[in-house]
BAFI-3210 file (N, C-alpha, C; in Angstrom, 3 decimals, decimal comma, padded with zeros to 6 digits):
// residues 263
n [1|2|3|4|5|6|7|8|9|10|11|12|13|14|15|16|17|18|19|20|21|22|23|24|25|26|27|28|29|30|31|32|33|34|35|36|37|38|39|40|41|42|43|44|45|46|47|48|49|50|51|52|53|54|55|56|57|58|59|60|61|62|63|64|65|66|67|68|69|70|71|72|73|74|75|76|77|78|79|80|81|82|83|84|85|86|87|88|89|90|91|92|93|94|95|96|97|98|99|100|101|102|103|104|105|106|107|108|109|110|111|112|113|114|115|116|117|118|119|120|121|122|123|124|125|126|127|128|129|130|131|132|133|134|135|136|137|138|139|140|141|142|143|144|145|146|147|148|149|150|151|152|153|154|155|156|157|158|159|160|161|162|163|164|165|166|167|168|169|170|171|172|173|174|175|176|177|178|179|180|181|182|183|184|185|186|187|188|189|190|191|192|193|194|195|196|197|198|199|200|201|202|203|204|205|206|207|208|209|210|211|212|213|214|215|216|217|218|219|220|221|222|223|224|225|226|227|228|229|230|231|232|233|234|235|236|237|238|239|240|241|242|243|244|245|246|247|248|249|250|251|252|253|254|255|256|257|258|259|260|261|262|263]
n.u [-050,188|-047,304|-047,144|-045,429|-046,813|-045,048|-045,174|-043,826|-042,175|-038,803|-036,937|-038,209|-039,311|-037,307|-037,187|-039,201|-037,961|-036,053|-037,317|-039,231|-037,145|-035,791|-037,568|-037,552|-038,443|-037,343|-036,520|-037,030|-036,343|-037,123|-036,332|-036,350|-032,731|-031,449|-033,296|-033,154|-030,549|-029,306|-031,085|-032,330|-030,200|-029,079|-030,799|-030,089|-027,928|-027,872|-029,995|-029,909|-027,625|-025,799|-027,131|-026,517|-028,604|-030,864|-031,380|-032,241|-031,508|-033,041|-031,873|-033,037|-033,305|-031,098|-028,372|-027,898|-030,098|-032,321|-033,339|-036,119|-036,936|-034,841|-032,091|-032,504|-034,081|-031,729|-029,274|-025,610|-024,247|-024,329|-023,563|-020,817|-021,401|-023,162|-020,723|-019,372|-020,567|-019,894|-019,496|-020,740|-022,630|-022,276|-023,938|-024,196|-026,323|-026,355|-028,162|-031,163|-031,311|-029,039|-029,527|-031,944|-031,362|-029,108|-031,042|-032,139|-029,889|-029,137|-031,067|-030,395|-028,219|-026,949|-027,049|-026,395|-027,397|-027,024|-028,552|-028,024|-029,600|-031,454|-034,526|-035,805|-035,321|-032,979|-029,566|-029,348|-027,072|-026,078|-027,108|-029,722|-029,090|-026,443|-024,239|-023,138|-020,964|-020,508|-017,904|-016,445|-015,182|-017,035|-015,949|-015,666|-014,295|-011,162|-008,008|-004,629|-003,776|-005,192|-007,491|-010,772|-012,773|-015,746|-018,998|-022,732|-024,966|-023,110|-021,444|-022,487|-021,588|-019,271|-018,473|-018,638|-016,708|-014,763|-014,945|-014,990|-012,371|-010,453|-010,797|-009,035|-006,790|-006,425|-006,364|-008,771|-009,217|-012,409|-013,815|-017,250|-017,505|-019,681|-019,626|-018,917|-018,288|-017,866|-014,696|-013,142|-010,042|-008,208|-008,487|-008,535|-005,770|-004,456|-004,847|-004,225|-001,688|-001,458|-002,159|-001,799|-002,732|-005,837|-009,119|-011,836|-015,195|-018,371|-021,864|-021,587|-020,309|-016,912|-015,563|-015,620|-016,944|-016,962|-014,618|-012,886|-012,336|-011,105|-009,101|-007,674|-007,293|-005,446|-003,194|-002,240|-001,937|-000,526|000,815|-000,789|-001,584|-004,223|-007,427|-010,414|-013,667|-016,774|-019,133|-017,648|-017,832|-020,767|-023,707|-027,405|-029,667|-032,565|-033,040|-032,824|-031,418|-029,276|-029,162|-027,487|-025,576|-023,997|-023,317|-022,293|-019,792|-019,663|-020,149|-019,396|-017,490|-015,884|-014,902|-013,337|-011,624|-010,339|-008,823|-006,993|-005,854|-003,938|-002,888]
n.v [-010,295|-009,069|-007,983|-004,390|-001,724|001,058|002,657|005,582|006,382|006,170|006,979|007,157|004,792|002,974|004,279|003,036|000,324|000,515|001,389|-001,508|-003,203|-002,222|-003,295|-005,566|-007,227|-008,329|-006,712|-006,639|-004,670|-003,851|-003,081|-000,477|-000,523|001,704|003,131|002,032|002,556|005,115|007,172|006,310|006,567|008,030|007,573|004,390|004,569|006,277|005,813|003,272|001,580|003,319|003,016|000,733|-001,404|-003,988|-004,367|-005,943|-005,409|-005,330|-004,659|-004,109|-004,795|-004,272|-002,295|-002,513|-003,968|-002,652|-001,780|-000,785|001,302|003,471|005,885|007,120|004,839|002,983|001,677|002,488|002,391|001,537|-000,639|000,363|002,821|000,843|-000,573|001,521|001,905|001,491|-001,965|-003,347|-006,218|-006,761|-008,370|-009,633|-011,094|-013,640|-016,239|-017,521|-019,159|-018,856|-015,933|-017,411|-018,243|-016,727|-015,097|-016,379|-016,988|-014,391|-013,690|-014,605|-013,607|-011,095|-007,779|-005,026|-005,933|-005,860|-006,921|-007,215|-007,784|-009,040|-009,104|-010,451|-013,357|-014,427|-016,186|-019,848|-020,879|-022,269|-025,900|-026,854|-027,188|-026,625|-024,173|-020,689|-019,389|-016,936|-014,143|-015,553|-016,269|-018,212|-020,959|-021,498|-022,150|-023,554|-022,413|-021,326|-019,007|-016,833|-014,959|-014,153|-012,489|-012,084|-010,729|-011,193|-011,080|-010,558|-012,782|-014,997|-014,023|-014,349|-016,886|-017,270|-015,932|-017,543|-019,875|-018,989|-018,012|-020,586|-021,653|-020,812|-021,261|-020,202|-020,615|-020,127|-018,934|-018,803|-017,099|-016,503|-013,776|-013,726|-012,122|-009,511|-007,817|-008,460|-009,035|-012,018|-012,208|-013,726|-015,602|-014,052|-012,536|-015,647|-016,004|-013,955|-014,359|-017,058|-016,462|-014,780|-012,214|-010,458|-010,030|-008,224|-007,768|-006,604|-005,226|-002,544|000,949|000,896|002,032|002,156|-000,521|-003,906|-003,996|-002,342|-003,054|-005,385|-004,268|-002,876|-004,713|-005,841|-003,948|-003,730|-006,224|-007,880|-006,676|-007,146|-007,076|-005,585|-005,617|-003,581|-004,553|-003,017|-000,284|002,946|006,245|006,859|007,484|005,150|004,098|004,033|000,873|-002,498|-004,982|-006,596|-005,360|-002,787|-004,089|-004,135|-001,483|-000,666|-002,009|-004,458|-006,839|-010,744|-010,676|-008,517|-008,599|-011,361|-010,125|-007,806|-009,812|-011,339|-008,440|-009,030|-011,425]
n.w [-025,041|-024,896|-026,267|-027,330|-029,612|-030,473|-032,374|-034,725|-032,937|-031,821|-029,762|-027,942|-027,595|-027,059|-024,744|-023,100|-023,594|-021,212|-019,398|-018,540|-018,313|-016,287|-013,992|-013,928|-016,513|-019,499|-022,506|-025,801|-028,227|-031,911|-034,895|-037,967|-038,904|-038,306|-037,358|-034,991|-033,800|-035,015|-034,782|-032,385|-030,445|-028,392|-026,160|-025,915|-025,326|-023,224|-021,076|-021,340|-021,900|-019,991|-017,353|-017,451|-018,037|-018,771|-022,362|-025,150|-028,762|-032,070|-035,090|-038,217|-041,733|-042,832|-044,642|-047,879|-047,946|-047,764|-049,633|-051,627|-049,744|-049,838|-049,344|-046,738|-045,186|-044,905|-044,083|-043,138|-040,776|-038,328|-037,307|-036,264|-034,586|-032,617|-032,162|-030,319|-027,328|-024,509|-023,391|-024,626|-027,239|-030,060|-032,860|-036,130|-037,399|-040,212|-041,288|-041,265|-039,257|-037,336|-036,748|-035,116|-033,067|-031,865|-030,949|-028,653|-027,095|-026,124|-024,774|-022,365|-021,371|-019,755|-020,305|-022,970|-025,836|-029,851|-032,366|-035,302|-038,546|-041,649|-043,643|-045,003|-047,876|-046,877|-047,983|-047,262|-044,871|-042,598|-040,745|-038,753|-036,628|-035,067|-033,181|-031,850|-030,838|-028,455|-029,481|-031,206|-034,476|-036,999|-038,571|-042,278|-044,471|-045,169|-046,218|-047,952|-049,384|-049,050|-046,722|-046,157|-044,346|-043,426|-042,873|-042,207|-044,796|-046,798|-046,075|-047,546|-050,098|-049,728|-049,476|-052,773|-054,016|-052,826|-053,979|-057,046|-057,049|-056,206|-058,762|-059,808|-058,907|-056,427|-052,867|-050,689|-046,696|-045,068|-043,153|-040,786|-039,687|-037,004|-034,523|-034,103|-031,814|-028,456|-030,636|-032,486|-031,705|-031,542|-033,798|-036,221|-035,823|-036,321|-039,339|-040,281|-039,935|-041,309|-044,045|-046,787|-046,614|-045,805|-046,430|-045,771|-045,315|-045,661|-045,327|-045,262|-043,591|-044,573|-042,604|-039,454|-039,180|-039,598|-040,651|-039,688|-037,089|-037,827|-038,864|-036,162|-034,676|-036,593|-036,196|-034,145|-032,749|-035,047|-037,420|-041,048|-044,588|-045,364|-047,151|-046,949|-048,301|-048,727|-048,021|-048,973|-048,133|-049,267|-049,577|-048,795|-050,718|-053,673|-054,775|-055,952|-054,166|-055,178|-057,536|-055,787|-054,584|-056,926|-057,257|-054,923|-054,839|-053,872|-054,476|-054,835|-056,995|-056,667|-054,093|-054,535|-056,585|-055,011|-052,898|-054,833|-055,539|-052,905|-053,359]
ca.u [-049,788|-046,198|-046,160|-046,296|-046,273|-044,383|-045,182|-042,200|-041,244|-037,967|-036,268|-039,706|-039,503|-035,783|-037,061|-040,176|-037,292|-035,700|-038,334|-039,075|-035,755|-036,129|-039,131|-037,286|-037,932|-036,149|-037,057|-036,695|-036,790|-037,054|-037,610|-035,046|-031,632|-030,649|-033,840|-033,048|-029,480|-029,115|-032,422|-032,460|-028,966|-029,204|-031,454|-030,171|-026,645|-027,913|-031,117|-030,180|-026,296|-025,138|-027,621|-026,022|-029,517|-030,455|-032,051|-032,040|-032,130|-032,883|-031,982|-033,331|-033,153|-029,549|-026,897|-028,645|-031,182|-033,721|-033,915|-036,787|-037,353|-033,713|-031,457|-033,131|-033,685|-030,687|-028,025|-024,542|-023,446|-025,366|-022,890|-019,973|-022,100|-023,136|-019,384|-018,898|-021,243|-019,584|-019,623|-022,087|-022,197|-022,717|-023,856|-024,779|-026,734|-025,724|-028,875|-032,585|-030,952|-028,232|-030,412|-032,849|-030,158|-028,859|-032,181|-032,285|-028,780|-028,755|-032,123|-029,709|-027,158|-027,910|-026,778|-027,113|-027,009|-027,395|-028,417|-028,200|-030,334|-032,359|-036,183|-036,145|-034,789|-031,273|-029,004|-029,001|-025,831|-025,854|-027,246|-030,591|-028,134|-025,193|-024,153|-022,615|-020,405|-020,322|-016,748|-015,808|-016,153|-016,905|-014,492|-016,172|-013,762|-009,466|-007,186|-003,300|-003,437|-006,137|-008,675|-012,191|-013,240|-017,521|-020,501|-024,060|-025,556|-021,413|-020,728|-022,531|-020,745|-017,264|-017,916|-019,192|-015,769|-013,787|-014,909|-014,228|-010,919|-009,780|-010,768|-007,559|-005,552|-005,713|-007,066|-009,302|-009,981|-013,414|-014,741|-017,839|-017,132|-020,816|-019,691|-018,565|-017,854|-016,534|-014,657|-012,438|-008,925|-007,392|-008,687|-007,959|-004,393|-003,653|-005,663|-002,938|000,120|-001,038|-001,850|-000,668|-003,273|-006,975|-010,226|-013,029|-016,593|-019,329|-023,020|-021,757|-019,601|-015,708|-015,421|-016,201|-017,629|-016,244|-013,203|-011,875|-012,145|-010,057|-007,855|-007,612|-006,268|-003,717|-002,884|-001,725|-001,131|000,427|000,649|-000,499|-001,667|-005,649|-008,605|-011,879|-014,618|-017,785|-019,530|-016,966|-018,253|-021,427|-025,533|-027,779|-030,191|-033,415|-032,721|-032,699|-030,022|-027,937|-028,033|-026,947|-024,495|-022,651|-023,037|-021,499|-018,860|-019,673|-020,481|-018,602|-016,348|-015,411|-014,166|-012,428|-010,876|-009,342|-008,025|-005,783|-004,630|-003,183|-002,123]
ca.v [-009,242|-008,869|-006,410|-002,859|-000,818|002,379|003,138|006,070|007,050|004,944|007,193|006,524|003,217|002,594|004,348|002,286|-000,876|000,805|001,215|-002,705|-003,324|-001,620|-004,078|-007,367|-007,926|-008,613|-006,053|-006,979|-003,520|-004,134|-001,340|-000,437|-000,659|003,038|004,375|001,284|002,738|006,557|008,104|006,517|006,648|008,774|006,818|003,739|004,962|006,827|004,997|001,609|001,397|004,007|003,079|-000,448|-002,027|-005,261|-004,328|-006,956|-004,465|-005,716|-004,024|-005,162|-004,250|-003,578|-001,968|-002,306|-005,109|-001,929|-001,962|000,010|002,567|004,053|006,033|007,471|003,795|002,278|001,552|001,756|003,353|000,743|-001,201|001,356|003,105|-000,186|-000,666|002,467|001,908|000,499|-003,343|-003,843|-007,518|-006,453|-009,992|-009,453|-012,724|-014,253|-016,377|-017,499|-020,914|-018,211|-015,119|-018,478|-018,876|-015,420|-014,624|-017,347|-016,688|-013,369|-013,594|-015,567|-013,213|-009,409|-006,637|-004,983|-006,992|-005,666|-008,112|-006,739|-008,868|-008,794|-008,921|-011,641|-013,493|-015,007|-017,655|-020,603|-021,150|-023,309|-026,251|-026,324|-027,808|-025,602|-023,505|-019,887|-018,890|-015,499|-013,445|-016,521|-016,224|-019,440|-021,357|-021,955|-022,633|-023,428|-022,117|-020,939|-017,867|-015,425|-015,004|-013,625|-012,415|-011,606|-010,997|-010,516|-011,079|-010,600|-014,353|-015,753|-013,406|-014,654|-018,213|-017,404|-015,242|-018,209|-020,648|-018,226|-018,384|-021,894|-021,980|-019,965|-021,796|-019,516|-021,073|-019,279|-019,013|-018,156|-017,127|-016,227|-013,407|-013,069|-011,240|-007,950|-006,993|-008,604|-009,812|-013,177|-011,822|-014,912|-016,091|-012,816|-013,044|-016,762|-015,363|-013,360|-015,258|-018,077|-016,298|-013,614|-011,098|-010,681|-009,116|-007,799|-008,165|-006,117|-004,679|-001,619|001,976|000,450|002,993|001,871|-001,303|-005,211|-003,588|-001,411|-004,174|-005,706|-003,181|-002,350|-006,388|-006,372|-002,820|-003,817|-007,501|-009,074|-006,187|-008,142|-006,761|-006,232|-004,951|-004,033|-004,526|-002,153|001,241|004,134|007,704|006,909|007,450|004,401|004,634|003,472|-000,064|-003,981|-005,386|-007,258|-003,747|-002,108|-004,317|-003,866|000,228|-000,225|-002,906|-005,455|-008,644|-011,834|-010,571|-007,490|-009,581|-011,594|-009,001|-008,257|-011,116|-011,192|-008,139|-009,334|-012,532]
ca.w [-024,483|-024,519|-027,005|-026,891|-030,626|-030,015|-033,469|-035,095|-031,938|-031,537|-028,913|-026,886|-027,633|-026,162|-023,054|-022,846|-022,855|-020,029|-018,121|-018,725|-018,152|-014,095|-013,481|-014,331|-017,911|-020,843|-023,395|-027,082|-029,012|-032,819|-036,015|-038,994|-037,948|-038,499|-036,202|-033,317|-033,394|-034,864|-033,998|-031,098|-030,134|-026,814|-025,323|-026,439|-024,666|-021,472|-020,376|-021,319|-021,728|-018,887|-016,425|-016,921|-018,377|-019,809|-023,386|-026,830|-029,394|-033,311|-036,328|-039,654|-043,204|-042,712|-045,169|-049,292|-048,267|-047,233|-051,059|-051,984|-048,593|-050,415|-048,397|-045,416|-044,462|-045,262|-042,618|-043,156|-039,842|-037,054|-036,562|-035,602|-033,649|-031,452|-031,325|-029,418|-026,693|-023,789|-022,479|-025,621|-027,572|-031,192|-033,884|-037,025|-038,251|-041,506|-041,964|-040,119|-038,241|-036,729|-036,479|-034,141|-032,508|-031,330|-029,895|-027,576|-026,460|-025,378|-023,453|-021,410|-021,118|-019,192|-020,773|-023,861|-027,118|-030,282|-033,653|-036,668|-039,359|-042,550|-043,419|-045,937|-048,406|-046,357|-047,903|-045,974|-044,746|-041,367|-040,498|-037,720|-034,903|-035,347|-032,814|-032,165|-029,245|-028,292|-029,316|-031,507|-035,672|-037,620|-040,123|-043,253|-045,106|-044,729|-047,237|-047,772|-049,553|-048,449|-045,606|-045,961|-043,084|-044,124|-041,796|-042,538|-046,043|-047,384|-046,414|-049,083|-051,337|-049,797|-049,812|-053,689|-054,497|-052,666|-055,217|-058,544|-056,856|-056,140|-060,173|-060,376|-057,890|-055,061|-051,544|-049,216|-045,742|-045,307|-041,631|-040,596|-037,960|-036,973|-033,613|-033,964|-030,466|-028,616|-031,903|-032,097|-031,701|-031,939|-035,218|-036,644|-036,102|-037,180|-040,757|-041,102|-040,426|-042,020|-045,436|-047,097|-046,851|-044,994|-046,997|-044,578|-046,605|-044,900|-046,008|-043,487|-044,263|-043,793|-041,060|-037,899|-039,067|-038,974|-041,497|-038,969|-035,982|-037,478|-038,539|-034,976|-033,825|-036,881|-036,064|-032,655|-032,359|-036,019|-038,987|-042,291|-045,534|-045,496|-048,337|-046,856|-049,385|-047,765|-048,551|-049,297|-048,090|-049,710|-048,273|-049,458|-052,846|-054,141|-055,754|-055,530|-053,427|-055,902|-057,564|-055,007|-054,586|-057,617|-057,199|-053,696|-054,432|-052,569|-054,838|-054,850|-058,139|-055,995|-053,099|-055,338|-056,715|-053,541|-053,025|-055,998|-054,913|-051,952|-053,616]
c.u [-048,241|-045,605|-046,765|-045,642|-046,459|-044,673|-043,532|-042,295|-040,353|-037,343|-037,214|-039,407|-038,513|-035,993|-037,844|-039,601|-036,739|-036,348|-038,739|-038,347|-035,329|-036,990|-038,711|-037,166|-036,990|-036,604|-036,608|-037,573|-036,319|-037,818|-036,454|-033,879|-031,026|-032,019|-033,467|-031,361|-029,055|-029,720|-032,183|-030,878|-028,776|-029,565|-031,027|-028,775|-026,561|-028,929|-030,911|-028,517|-025,715|-026,029|-027,514|-027,712|-029,901|-031,376|-031,290|-032,135|-031,692|-033,053|-032,026|-033,395|-031,417|-029,324|-028,724|-029,705|-032,436|-034,244|-034,992|-036,958|-035,904|-033,284|-031,682|-033,315|-032,794|-028,817|-026,370|-023,520|-023,823|-024,349|-021,434|-020,919|-022,144|-021,309|-018,929|-019,717|-020,359|-020,419|-020,991|-021,917|-022,954|-022,544|-024,413|-025,027|-026,788|-026,952|-029,626|-031,738|-029,655|-028,899|-031,384|-031,967|-029,362|-030,099|-032,138|-031,081|-028,419|-030,248|-031,429|-028,756|-027,669|-026,649|-027,158|-026,334|-027,987|-027,248|-028,709|-028,905|-030,789|-033,565|-036,410|-035,330|-033,390|-030,923|-028,908|-027,568|-025,358|-027,152|-027,873|-029,455|-027,216|-025,568|-023,072|-022,916|-019,740|-018,499|-015,621|-016,224|-015,993|-016,411|-015,467|-015,753|-012,329|-009,195|-005,923|-003,063|-003,873|-006,889|-009,447|-012,710|-014,716|-018,297|-021,978|-024,237|-024,030|-020,400|-020,978|-021,946|-019,136|-017,513|-017,695|-017,197|-014,645|-013,730|-014,616|-012,630|-010,255|-010,117|-009,511|-006,519|-005,137|-007,243|-007,604|-009,671|-011,554|-014,305|-015,906|-018,336|-018,665|-021,369|-018,486|-017,479|-018,329|-015,622|-013,122|-010,959|-008,223|-007,267|-008,576|-006,311|-003,631|-004,303|-004,111|-001,900|000,173|-001,686|-001,311|-001,594|-004,957|-008,340|-011,113|-014,106|-017,322|-020,243|-023,072|-020,546|-018,347|-015,294|-016,673|-016,843|-016,505|-014,146|-012,370|-011,897|-011,380|-008,587|-007,324|-007,029|-005,891|-002,906|-001,530|-000,950|000,047|000,111|000,214|-001,623|-003,367|-006,569|-009,781|-013,273|-016,102|-018,351|-018,715|-017,579|-019,533|-022,951|-026,033|-028,620|-031,287|-033,111|-033,076|-031,371|-029,305|-027,759|-027,237|-025,400|-023,233|-022,511|-021,998|-020,185|-018,967|-019,959|-018,961|-017,025|-015,633|-014,066|-013,345|-011,187|-009,628|-008,247|-006,912|-005,011|-003,274|-002,344|-000,673]
c.v [-008,696|-008,298|-005,192|-002,559|000,033|003,510|003,620|007,069|006,273|005,404|006,876|005,271|002,512|003,074|003,424|001,102|-000,326|000,521|-000,238|-003,275|-003,542|-001,854|-005,008|-007,642|-007,898|-007,856|-006,522|-005,823|-003,925|-003,125|-001,643|-000,399|001,014|003,965|003,428|002,137|004,700|007,223|007,633|006,362|006,733|008,088|005,028|003,712|005,355|006,102|003,473|001,147|001,746|003,494|001,381|-001,533|-003,193|-005,446|-005,397|-006,088|-004,697|-004,774|-004,487|-004,315|-003,478|-003,530|-001,879|-003,123|-003,988|-001,605|-000,749|002,239|003,167|004,510|006,005|006,263|002,904|002,507|001,238|002,283|002,456|-000,033|-000,293|002,062|002,497|-000,644|000,349|002,537|000,408|-000,950|-003,881|-004,928|-006,666|-008,038|-008,788|-011,127|-012,806|-015,032|-017,030|-018,559|-019,484|-016,777|-016,895|-018,373|-018,151|-014,856|-015,258|-017,205|-015,341|-012,842|-014,382|-015,162|-011,774|-008,679|-005,964|-005,516|-006,132|-006,291|-006,908|-008,030|-007,900|-008,992|-009,983|-011,697|-014,309|-015,778|-018,148|-021,128|-022,807|-023,849|-026,535|-026,286|-026,912|-024,518|-022,253|-019,572|-017,340|-015,335|-014,735|-016,166|-017,970|-019,559|-022,240|-022,496|-022,175|-022,907|-021,150|-019,796|-016,772|-015,755|-014,275|-013,685|-011,519|-011,566|-010,383|-011,589|-011,300|-012,178|-015,311|-015,058|-013,913|-016,119|-018,172|-017,041|-016,594|-019,460|-020,158|-018,240|-019,130|-022,345|-021,429|-020,407|-021,278|-020,424|-019,674|-019,358|-018,242|-018,192|-015,697|-015,142|-012,625|-012,075|-010,549|-007,170|-007,873|-009,901|-011,064|-012,736|-012,621|-015,519|-015,028|-012,981|-014,538|-016,611|-014,830|-013,869|-016,609|-018,255|-014,989|-012,534|-011,539|-009,623|-009,490|-007,516|-007,584|-004,855|-002,757|-000,595|000,898|001,345|003,087|000,248|-002,840|-005,002|-003,332|-002,192|-004,844|-005,170|-002,794|-003,575|-006,024|-005,206|-002,613|-005,164|-008,390|-008,100|-006,717|-006,802|-006,618|-004,980|-004,770|-003,554|-004,190|-000,710|001,949|005,761|007,379|006,646|006,139|005,421|003,668|002,170|-001,489|-004,440|-006,231|-006,099|-003,458|-002,663|-004,318|-002,101|-000,053|-000,915|-003,816|-007,115|-009,438|-011,176|-009,600|-008,049|-010,511|-011,138|-008,364|-008,702|-011,179|-010,414|-008,343|-010,771|-012,130]
c.w [-023,441|-025,453|-027,335|-028,601|-030,138|-031,117|-034,082|-034,159|-031,102|-029,901|-027,468|-026,546|-027,329|-024,852|-022,369|-022,030|-021,754|-018,890|-017,744|-017,910|-016,749|-013,448|-013,663|-015,483|-018,807|-022,487|-024,613|-027,821|-030,333|-033,967|-036,900|-038,144|-038,043|-037,714|-034,796|-032,965|-033,607|-034,728|-032,519|-029,693|-028,360|-025,890|-024,835|-024,844|-023,402|-020,599|-020,408|-020,969|-019,931|-017,756|-016,156|-016,742|-018,978|-021,003|-024,347|-027,572|-031,225|-033,999|-037,635|-040,749|-043,067|-044,380|-046,382|-049,340|-047,715|-048,710|-051,314|-051,000|-049,048|-049,216|-046,960|-044,940|-044,296|-044,557|-042,933|-042,247|-038,414|-036,520|-035,368|-034,591|-032,141|-031,099|-030,133|-027,809|-025,521|-023,317|-023,653|-026,573|-028,740|-031,904|-035,171|-037,632|-039,792|-042,512|-040,795|-038,975|-037,648|-035,900|-035,038|-032,769|-031,185|-030,493|-028,849|-026,368|-025,910|-024,523|-022,746|-020,846|-020,537|-019,452|-022,106|-024,685|-028,720|-031,999|-034,628|-038,013|-040,699|-042,580|-043,575|-046,794|-048,002|-046,830|-046,734|-045,642|-043,810|-041,217|-038,937|-036,543|-034,464|-033,974|-032,605|-030,867|-029,629|-028,396|-030,403|-033,529|-035,746|-038,994|-040,661|-044,147|-045,221|-045,795|-047,163|-047,971|-048,858|-047,215|-045,591|-045,170|-043,629|-042,771|-042,732|-043,905|-046,831|-047,139|-047,534|-050,097|-050,697|-050,286|-051,994|-053,993|-054,020|-053,883|-056,678|-058,109|-057,139|-057,819|-060,701|-059,570|-056,660|-054,174|-050,454|-048,423|-045,790|-043,857|-041,887|-038,815|-037,549|-035,240|-034,053|-032,855|-029,145|-029,960|-032,020|-032,408|-032,376|-033,432|-036,082|-037,106|-036,990|-038,545|-040,511|-041,385|-041,004|-043,881|-045,707|-046,764|-046,001|-046,288|-045,658|-045,696|-045,342|-045,867|-045,137|-044,617|-043,873|-042,772|-040,136|-038,168|-038,648|-039,768|-040,587|-037,643|-036,514|-038,065|-037,561|-034,487|-035,236|-036,360|-035,178|-032,348|-033,777|-037,310|-040,357|-042,967|-045,655|-046,206|-047,585|-047,843|-048,050|-048,850|-048,246|-049,304|-049,288|-048,853|-049,282|-050,457|-052,419|-055,282|-055,165|-055,242|-054,177|-056,737|-057,150|-054,583|-055,565|-057,637|-056,373|-053,843|-053,422|-053,050|-054,463|-055,885|-057,362|-055,120|-053,365|-055,973|-056,111|-053,235|-054,234|-055,682|-054,181|-052,197|-054,193]
res [n|q|l|i|n|c|g|i|m|e|g|h|m|v|s|a|a|a|g|l|s|l|t|g|k|i|p|f|v|h|t|f|a|q|f|a|t|r|r|a|y|d|q|l|f|i|s|g|a|y|a|q|l|n|m|k|i|l|g|s|d|a|g|v|t|a|e|h|n|g|g|t|h|m|p|f|e|d|i|g|l|m|r|l|v|p|h|a|t|v|y|e|a|s|d|a|t|m|l|s|y|l|v|k|q|v|a|e|e|y|g|i|h|y|i|r|t|i|r|k|t|a|v|k|i|y|d|e|n|e|t|f|e|k|g|k|g|k|v|l|r|e|g|k|d|v|a|l|i|a|s|g|i|e|v|a|e|a|l|k|a|a|d|m|l|a|e|e|g|i|e|a|t|v|i|d|m|f|c|i|k|p|i|d|e|e|l|i|v|r|c|a|k|e|t|k|g|i|v|t|c|e|n|h|n|v|i|g|g|l|g|s|a|v|a|e|v|l|s|e|q|y|p|a|p|l|r|r|i|g|v|k|e|q|f|g|q|v|g|k|a|e|y|l|k|q|v|y|e|l|t|a|e|d|i|a|k|a|a|r|q|l|v]
***
């Protein structure tokens, strides 16, 4: 009795959620990430954020994981859009443990929260008892040569890249920057000071997402060499996720190559 199926009317869905919020309920809005953000952006921005309401938006099938739904359903811009919403909190879940934790956490905090996620076959990264603090990244591995700051499915790729680099004598720090807004500025600056450079890794356009957020911090606080792994001036297309990672240069090999350039 707590599920409302709005069909393919995403703007109406967000407006309905705003109405539910006004009655004191805590609405969770879920659909494909590009429809939850790009298509319903005005309703989300005005009816939700501008009105200072309490709404939780879950955008699924992020980036290349949309696979056979192709370019129309392949969001590479949703994080960028949500970062522009004043006072919104923006997360990208990297595995099922984190998603479960974040859903419960955002229910307890008032405001606009966006959780970007995939639908299936997530690589397990965390134990069931792991916790995740808003505004703080998770250090998964320490290294003195280069820092790999990743989110979503690219966390697993960054860990693979770190293993590859280790075989070459290059020590990589790996950060899961699951909270993209507010971002962990202190951790980013520490990575810049303690390594030769940073590689950001995201299943998203390099403009507006994690790479942009990290670049903003570095430019204002501690300028350092940066390479951004992500989608560059391209739309989505039909294909399996592993194939699309290669097309858009999102693989562990691509991350390792960028790290070598910095070192």
